[in-house]
N, C-alpha and C positions, 0 to 999 in steps of 0.2 A: 453735124458737128459744127460746120461753119456758121450756121444760123445761131447756135447757142453762143459761140464765141463773139459774134457780132452783137448779140443782145447784151451779153455781159459787158462788152466794151462800151456800149451806150451808157451803162450805169457807172463804169469805173474810169473811163478815159474820156478825153474831150470829144472824140468821134472815131468812127471806123474809117471815115474818108474826110476830105476837105469839108469843113462845116458848111460852106456855101453850096456844096454839092448835095448834101442830104437834108438841108433845111434848117440846121442849127445856125441861123443866120447871124453873122457878126458884121456890123457896119461901122466905118469910121465916124466919130462923133460929128465931124464937120459936115458929113453928108446929110445927116438928119437935120442939122441946123438950117441948111440951105434948101431942104426939101419942102414940097407942098403936101399938106395933110388932107386926106379924104376919109370919111367914114360912112358915106352914103351910096357906095357902089352896089349895084344889084347882084345878088347871089341866088340862083335858082336851086331849090332844094326838093329832094324827092326821097321816098323810101322804096326800096326794091328788095327782091328776094332771090337768092341763088337757088337753083333747083336741086342741089345736093351739097352736102358738107362732108368733107373727108374726116372721119373719126376713127379710122382703122388703126389699132395699136397706138392710140393717143391718150395720154393721161390715165386717170383711174376709171373705175366703174361709176357711172352716173345713173342713179335709180331713184324714181319717185315721180310725183305729180303735184302741181300746185296751181291755184287759180290767182291770176294777177288781174286787177281791175282794168289795167290798160292793155296788156298783151294777151288776155284770155288764159286758157289752160295750157301749160307746158308740161309735157310728159317725157320722161327718159327711161329707156330700158337698156339693160346691159347684156351683151352677148359675149360668151367666152368659152373656155375649155378647161376641164380638169386635166391636169397634165403632170407627168413625171417622166424621166428618161427611162427608168426601169425599176422593177420591184423584185426582190428575191428574199423569200422567207427561209429561216433555218430548216434544214432537213430534219424530219421526224417530229416537227412541231405541229400540234393541233391548235386551232385558233377559234375563239368564241367572241363574237361581236358584242360590244356594249352600246356604241352609238357611232354615227357618222354625222359630222357637222360642218357646214360652210361658215367660216369666220371672215367677216368683212371689217377691215380696219379703217376707221374714219380718217379722211384727209381733213385739211383745215377749212374747206369750203362747204357751205350748205346754202340752200336757197328756199325761202318760205318759212313757215311756222313749224318749229321742231318740238313744240310743247304738246302736240297731239299724238295719239297712237297711230303708227304707220303700219301698212300691211303689204308684205311682199310674198310672191309665189315664184318658184323656180320650176321651169318646164324643160323637158328634153327637146332638143332640136332635131328636126328631120334632115336639115341641111348641115353641111360643114361650112366653116368660115374660111374663105380663101381670098386674099387681096389680088386684084382690086375689085373683085366681083361685088363684095359687100362694103366697099369703102365709101359709103355715104349714109347720111342720117335718115334717109327716107326709104331705103331699100327694104322691101318686104322679105322676111326670112320665115320659113315655115317652122312653127313650133308644134311639136307633137302633142298628143293628148295626155302623155305620161307626166303626172305631177311628181317632181323629184323632192319637193319640200315646200314648206310655207311657214310664215311667222308673223306675229303681230307684236310690236314693241314700241317703246318710247325712245326716240333717238337721244344719244348722249355724246355728241361730238365735243371733244375737249375734256371729257370726264376722265376719272382715274382708270376705269376699265373701258376705254373708248373703242369698243368693237361691237358689231352686231352679229348674232349667232343664229343660223338657220338650220334646224334639224332636217337631215335628208332621209329619204326612204332607206330603211335598213337593208333592203335587197341590194342596194348599191355596195354597201360595206361588205355584205356576205359574198357578193360576186368577186370582189377583190381578194378577200381572205381565203376563199375556197380554191384558189389557184396558186401553185407553188411559186411561179415566176411570171412576170409580165414585162414585155418590151413596150417601147413607145408605140410601135406599129400596132401591137395587139390591143393596147388601151384605146387607140384611136378607132380601131376597127370593131372591136368586140364589146367595149364598155361604153355606156351612154354618157360620154364625156362632154359633149357639146350641150350648152345650156343657155337659157335666157332668164334673167331676173326681171319680173314684171311687177309694177306697183298696182295697187287698187286705185284706178283712175278717179272713181267717184268720191272716195273718202280720204285719200292721202292729201297732206297739206304742205309737203316740202319735197325737194330733190336733194338727195345726199350724195356726196362725193366720197368714194371709198378708194383708199390708196392700195395699189396692187404691186407697185414696184419698190424695190429696196431703195431707201434714202429719198423716197418721194416726199416723206414728211421728215420731221426733225429726228425721228428714230426709225429703225427698220420697220417696214410694213409687216403686219402680222396676218395679212389676208391669205387664206389657204383653206383647203378642205382637210379635216383631221379625222382619222379613224381611231376610235378608242376600242381596244380589244384586250383579251387575255390570251397569252400564249402558254401552252402547256407542253413541257418536254419531260417525259417520265412522270415523276410525282411532283415536279416543280411547276407552279403556275405563277406567271408574272404579268402584271398590268403593263400594257404597252400602248404606244401611239404610232401612227403612220401618217406623215404629212404629204399631201399632194398639192402641187402648185395650181394657181389659177391666173398666172401672170404670163402665159404664153402670148406671143405676138398675135395669135389668131383671136382677135377680140375687137369689138367696137361698140359704141353707144348709138342707139337710135333715138333721136330727139325730135319730137313733133310738137307743133303748136296748133291749137284750135282757137282762132281769133273771132269766131262767130259772136255777134252781138257787141263787139267793141268798135272803136273808131278806126281800127286797123284791119277790119274784116275784109277789105278789098285788096290787101297786100298778099300777093301770090305771084310765083314765077309764071310768065315772064313780064308781068305788068310793072310799069314805072308809075308810081303814085305820087302826085304832087302834094306837098305839105299843105296846100290850100284846102285839100279835102280830108286832112287828118288833124284837124284842130290846130293848125299852124305848128305842127310838130313833125320831127323826123325820128324814125325808130332804128335802133341797132340792137340785135340780140345774138348772142353766141349760140352755136349749136343748131339753130333753126334756119340759118342762112339769111336772116333779115339784116339789111345794111343800108346805109345812107348813100346818096349820090348828090354831088354838088357840081354845078357848072357856072361859068363866069362869063356872061355875055359881053361885059365891058372890054374884054381882051380882044374882041373882034371888031371893035369900033372905037379906036383910041381918040380921034378928034371929038366925038360926041361926049365922051365921059371925062376927058382930061383937058378941058378948057381950050379946045381947038388945036392942041398939039398933035403933030404927025408922028413924032418919035419921042419915046420916053424911056427912062430907066426906073425900075422899082427899087427904091432904097431899102424899104422895109415893108413887109406885109404880114400881118398876123390875123388869124381867124379865131375868135373866141366862142366856144360852145359851153353852155351850162346845162347840166342834167336837171331833169324835172321828174316829179313823182317817184323819187328814190327813197327807200327806207333801209333800215338795217337788214331787212329780210329780202328785199328785191334790189340787190346791189348793182351798181353800175360798174362797168369794166374799169380796172385801174389804168389801162393803157389802150390806145387806139392805133390802128395801122391805116396808112393812106396808100392807095394804089390807083393806077391810071388805066381806064378802059382802053381796049384796042381801037375803039372808035367812039365818036360822040353819040350818045344815046338819043334817039328821037324822043318826042314828048310823052309818048304813052306806052312804049314797048321796048323791052331789052332785046337786042338782036340775038340770033342763035349763037351759042357760045362754042368756043373751039375746044379741041381735045388735046391735052398735053400728053403726047405719046410716051414720054419718059416714065410717067407714073400712072398712066391710064386714067387720069382724072379730068373732069371738065373744069375749065377755068375761063373766066371772061376778062381777067385783068392782069396786067404786069404790075409789079411793084415799081413805083416811080423812080427813075434815074435820069438826072438832067443831061447826061452825056448822050442819051438817045441810042446807045448801042447795047449796053448790057443792063440788067435789071437787078436791083437789090432784093434780097429776101426779107430784109428788115430795115429798110432805109429810113423809115420814119416811125419811131415809137413816141407817141405823144403822151407823156406822163401827166397825170392829173393832180390838181391841188384839191384836197378833200375838205369839205366843211363837215367836221365830225359830229356836230350837233344835229344837223338836218340831213346828213348822209348824202349831200349833194356834191357833185364834182364839177370843176372847171377845167376844160381842155383848151390849151392854146396851140394852134396849128401854125407853124412857121411856113409861109408860102412864098417867100421872096424869090428863091431860086426857081421854083416852078413857074411863077409868073414871068420872070425874065427869060426863061427858056422858051416859053410860048411866044413872047414878043420877038425873040431872036430867030424863031423858026426851027429851033432844035427839037421841040416836041409839039405835037398837035394839041389844040385847045379842046381836049376831050372831057375835061372835068376830072373829078376825083371821087373815088369810092371810099367810104369810111366803114371800117370793120373793127370789131373787138380784137385785141391782140391775142385773146384766148378763145377764139371762135371755135376751135376744135375740142376744147377741153373743159368748157363750162357752159352755164346757161345765164350768165350775167346779161343785163339789158340796160339800154340807154335810150332816153327820150330827150331831145334837145329842141329848143324853139327855132323857128325860122325868123326872118327879119321882121315879120309882122306879128310875132308872138308878143302879147302884152305883158307877160310875166318876166321871162328871161330871153330876150331876143338874141339871135345870132349877131355878132358884131365883127365886121371886117374893118381893120384899121390899116391904112396904107399911106406910105410916104413915097413921093416920086419927084424926079427932076426932069425938066424938059431938055431934050437933046437937039432941038431945032429952033 
């Protein structure tokens, strides 16, 4: 809840903290007038990959697969549970099944080409989903051979009847209807309620985001499993429906990338890949754990880079990134997060990552906080300015307070990690140029004053 409040505050209030503390830097005008300007300081740029991404009980169901010329094929499978607290049918009623259908309500996001026919299959799981055991996007979960349902359809996100329907095996509906009462425990134990929705990897052309939580879209989500049946009591027969939830917290998305044959083919955990080997580009992708890493060597040698000065103050520093190879289908994230590694990464390999025992997740970074004592969960949200014609984004990263904290010894010069703000709930992706990129190079603009 605190994270949500802080994020909302970033949009509606001047800041959650002092602006200089979180990077929304404000300088007196006279400081800039007296400052020396530099725009040629070196920034080392890399692409790295986290070995797991926490998607447990996050966002909606992401399902599909698409081929991206730069990132290769990205595939998303959704794991979840058919759920209700209890079922009780009227005494003396006989029931006859008409059909059982899984209904998936489109959210506002989709990725790739939705003009083609898509193919989904639903399988029963052999495993149950329990956090944090399956709380990452690469964990293998056993799907049984039992096919619960399948469909081929043309997506219609944003349409008047914006849902996808998948007919399920009638045996599932009959199993529910043939028992007078069900408890949650009985459903979990005796009913094949755990499922995975898998796309046809070879033929699908998009990843769809399905809303499963109330108010996740502008209207209430309609995602559910619905049983249509006739109930007969005496001589009276009535058409009825029974709705079952698929919004239990026991769910996650498994998102994988196959970058074979692309210039990002050597990006894998725990490798640190220089942008000089990836077409002078840095990659960031939600869901798959691909992220950028920047370090700033000039902060370790002030006299060399700042005209012989031994002590300086950064008056203003901004790093400008511009997205490349973005289209309306392969969208860039609307916002980025900055975080600070626990240690400076060596040139070729990310060190072993620590385990946060509070949630059982592996993490290699703190969110940056200039006090050096506590760490923000959303200290830096970098909003983008979109070029709506070319679908390109410009991100301006305010780094004044971070640089000054390094110079004052309050934090180590370990560099910064760049991730999508929606890394757990989408497959948005970003490519931005390094300083040697000939199309849209990274630009660091810095003003400083000498203190000696």
